[in-house]
Structure formats: structure tokens, C-alpha cells
C-alpha positions as protocol buffer text, in pm:
chain_id: "A"
residue {
  index: 1
  type: MET
  ca { x: 0 y: 0 z: 0 }
}
residue {
  index: 2
  type: ILE
  ca { x: 132 y: 342 z: -98 }
}
residue {
  index: 3
  type: THR
  ca { x: -9 y: 674 z: 19 }
}
residue {
  index: 4
  type: LEU
  ca { x: -4 y: 935 z: -254 }
}
residue {
  index: 5
  type: SER
  ca { x: 0 y: 1309 z: -196 }
}
residue {
  index: 6
  type: VAL
  ca { x: -197 y: 1508 z: -453 }
}
residue {
  index: 7
  type: ARG
  ca { x: -136 y: 1884 z: -463 }
}
residue {
  index: 8
  type: GLY
  ca { x: -261 y: 2171 z: -678 }
}
residue {
  index: 9
  type: LEU
  ca { x: -623 y: 2061 z: -687 }
}
residue {
  index: 10
  type: PRO
  ca { x: -885 y: 2319 z: -789 }
}
residue {
  index: 11
  type: ARG
  ca { x: -1131 y: 2435 z: -521 }
}
residue {
  index: 12
  type: SER
  ca { x: -1415 y: 2263 z: -708 }
}
residue {
  index: 13
  type: THR
  ca { x: -1262 y: 1914 z: -667 }
}
residue {
  index: 14
  type: THR
  ca { x: -1492 y: 1657 z: -506 }
}
residue {
  index: 15
  type: GLU
  ca { x: -1422 y: 1311 z: -364 }
}
residue {
  index: 16
  type: GLU
  ca { x: -1626 y: 1161 z: -647 }
}
residue {
  index: 17
  type: SER
  ca { x: -1432 y: 1337 z: -923 }
}
residue {
  index: 18
  type: LEU
  ca { x: -1093 y: 1253 z: -769 }
}
residue {
  index: 19
  type: THR
  ca { x: -1192 y: 890 z: -712 }
}
residue {
  index: 20
  type: ALA
  ca { x: -1307 y: 863 z: -1074 }
}
residue {
  index: 21
  type: LEU
  ca { x: -974 y: 1005 z: -1195 }
}
residue {
  index: 22
  type: PHE
  ca { x: -759 y: 763 z: -992 }
}
residue {
  index: 23
  type: THR
  ca { x: -983 y: 458 z: -1045 }
}
residue {
  index: 24
  type: GLU
  ca { x: -859 y: 447 z: -1405 }
}
residue {
  index: 25
  type: TYR
  ca { x: -528 y: 318 z: -1262 }
}
residue {
  index: 26
  type: GLY
  ca { x: -653 y: 84 z: -990 }
}
residue {
  index: 27
  type: VAL
  ca { x: -857 y: 52 z: -674 }
}
residue {
  index: 28
  type: VAL
  ca { x: -865 y: 356 z: -446 }
}
residue {
  index: 29
  type: ARG
  ca { x: -848 y: 214 z: -93 }
}
residue {
  index: 30
  type: SER
  ca { x: -900 y: 546 z: 82 }
}
residue {
  index: 31
  type: LEU
  ca { x: -916 y: 913 z: -12 }
}
residue {
  index: 32
  type: LYS
  ca { x: -904 y: 1221 z: 209 }
}
residue {
  index: 33
  type: ILE
  ca { x: -951 y: 1570 z: 65 }
}
residue {
  index: 34
  type: ALA
  ca { x: -856 y: 1863 z: 285 }
}
residue {
  index: 35
  type: LYS
  ca { x: -1161 y: 2090 z: 297 }
}
residue {
  index: 36
  type: ASP
  ca { x: -1212 y: 2447 z: 412 }
}
residue {
  index: 37
  type: LEU
  ca { x: -1385 y: 2446 z: 749 }
}
residue {
  index: 38
  type: PHE
  ca { x: -1642 y: 2712 z: 658 }
}
residue {
  index: 39
  type: SER
  ca { x: -1707 y: 2681 z: 284 }
}
residue {
  index: 40
  type: GLY
  ca { x: -1648 y: 2305 z: 246 }
}
residue {
  index: 41
  type: ASP
  ca { x: -1440 y: 2369 z: -69 }
}
residue {
  index: 42
  type: CYS
  ca { x: -1125 y: 2172 z: -144 }
}
residue {
  index: 43
  type: ARG
  ca { x: -812 y: 2334 z: 6 }
}
residue {
  index: 44
  type: GLY
  ca { x: -597 y: 2212 z: -284 }
}
residue {
  index: 45
  type: PHE
  ca { x: -454 y: 1885 z: -158 }
}
residue {
  index: 46
  type: ALA
  ca { x: -552 y: 1527 z: -81 }
}
residue {
  index: 47
  type: THR
  ca { x: -406 y: 1190 z: 18 }
}
residue {
  index: 48
  type: ILE
  ca { x: -496 y: 865 z: -156 }
}
residue {
  index: 49
  type: ASP
  ca { x: -410 y: 505 z: -63 }
}
residue {
  index: 50
  type: MET
  ca { x: -360 y: 258 z: -348 }
}
residue {
  index: 51
  type: GLU
  ca { x: -172 y: -69 z: -402 }
}
residue {
  index: 52
  type: GLY
  ca { x: 194 y: -28 z: -500 }
}
residue {
  index: 53
  type: HIS
  ca { x: 192 y: -96 z: -874 }
}
residue {
  index: 54
  type: GLU
  ca { x: -139 y: 89 z: -920 }
}
residue {
  index: 55
  type: ALA
  ca { x: -10 y: 391 z: -725 }
}
residue {
  index: 56
  type: ARG
  ca { x: 308 y: 403 z: -934 }
}
residue {
  index: 57
  type: ALA
  ca { x: 102 y: 389 z: -1256 }
}
residue {
  index: 58
  type: ALA
  ca { x: -120 y: 675 z: -1131 }
}
residue {
  index: 59
  type: MET
  ca { x: 188 y: 883 z: -1036 }
}
residue {
  index: 60
  type: ALA
  ca { x: 348 y: 832 z: -1376 }
}
residue {
  index: 61
  type: ALA
  ca { x: 32 y: 922 z: -1566 }
}
residue {
  index: 62
  type: LEU
  ca { x: -112 y: 1205 z: -1356 }
}
residue {
  index: 63
  type: ASP
  ca { x: 188 y: 1397 z: -1217 }
}
residue {
  index: 64
  type: GLY
  ca { x: 196 y: 1732 z: -1399 }
}
residue {
  index: 65
  type: SER
  ca { x: -139 y: 1676 z: -1569 }
}
residue {
  index: 66
  type: ASP
  ca { x: -419 y: 1931 z: -1596 }
}
residue {
  index: 67
  type: LEU
  ca { x: -731 y: 1903 z: -1379 }
}
residue {
  index: 68
  type: GLY
  ca { x: -991 y: 2176 z: -1408 }
}
residue {
  index: 69
  type: GLY
  ca { x: -736 y: 2432 z: -1525 }
}
residue {
  index: 70
  type: SER
  ca { x: -482 y: 2350 z: -1251 }
}
residue {
  index: 71
  type: THR
  ca { x: -162 y: 2150 z: -1285 }
}
residue {
  index: 72
  type: ILE
  ca { x: -166 y: 1874 z: -1024 }
}
residue {
  index: 73
  type: ARG
  ca { x: 137 y: 1716 z: -858 }
}
residue {
  index: 74
  type: VAL
  ca { x: 115 y: 1350 z: -758 }
}
residue {
  index: 75
  type: GLY
  ca { x: 386 y: 1182 z: -553 }
}
residue {
  index: 76
  type: PRO
  ca { x: 445 y: 960 z: -253 }
}
residue {
  index: 77
  type: ASP
  ca { x: 330 y: 1110 z: 75 }
}
residue {
  index: 78
  type: ARG
  ca { x: 624 y: 1184 z: 303 }
}
residue {
  index: 79
  type: PRO
  ca { x: 583 y: 1241 z: 675 }
}
residue {
  index: 80
  type: LYS
  ca { x: 677 y: 1589 z: 794 }
}
residue {
  index: 81
  type: LYS
  ca { x: 1015 y: 1623 z: 956 }
}
residue {
  index: 82
  type: GLY
  ca { x: 1012 y: 1682 z: 1327 }
}
residue {
  index: 83
  type: LYS
  ca { x: 681 y: 1512 z: 1393 }
}
residue {
  index: 84
  type: ASN
  ca { x: 673 y: 1203 z: 1614 }
}
residue {
  index: 85
  type: ARG
  ca { x: 1049 y: 1203 z: 1657 }
}
residue {
  index: 86
  type: LYS
  ca { x: 1187 y: 1051 z: 1972 }
}
residue {
  index: 87
  type: ARG
  ca { x: 1418 y: 1258 z: 2186 }
}
residue {
  index: 88
  type: ARG
  ca { x: 1733 y: 1105 z: 2324 }
}
């Protein structure tokens, strides 16, 4: 299982439209779109879980592609530095 980070999404992006886009490359196990607290619009990024080979195919095909007039970036999700680090 690989978690993909999708950035540069237009505000009009919905879970249904993003799922439909990524389903062309395999099964979407989970999808989380960051939404504005007040308006409910997409904040421009999402995370998607897919199987390894399917996630790599989606990255290769969709990274740098156009979605609703915006260029989206698709890559592996990397944890932020400094979070959950153990102190010595």
C-alpha cells in the first residue's frame, strides 16, 4: 500500500471526481480531501491510498497533468520532519 500526496487541486474538486480520476489506474483504498472548514471547498490537496503498482502507474500518468485548469502534482506522501520524533 502506498499513500499518494496530490497537490494543486482546484477548489471545485470533489471526492467523487478525484476517485473517478484515480480509479482508471486501480482501486482507491482510501481518499481524504482537505476541505475548508467554513465553505467546504477543497483546500488544494488530498491523500490517496492505493496498491503499489497501481499507485506508481497513477503517479506516472497524472503527475503534472491538468485538472480543471490546474496542474496537479502527484507523488508519494512523506511524513513531515520533526513530527513524532523521539528525543534522546
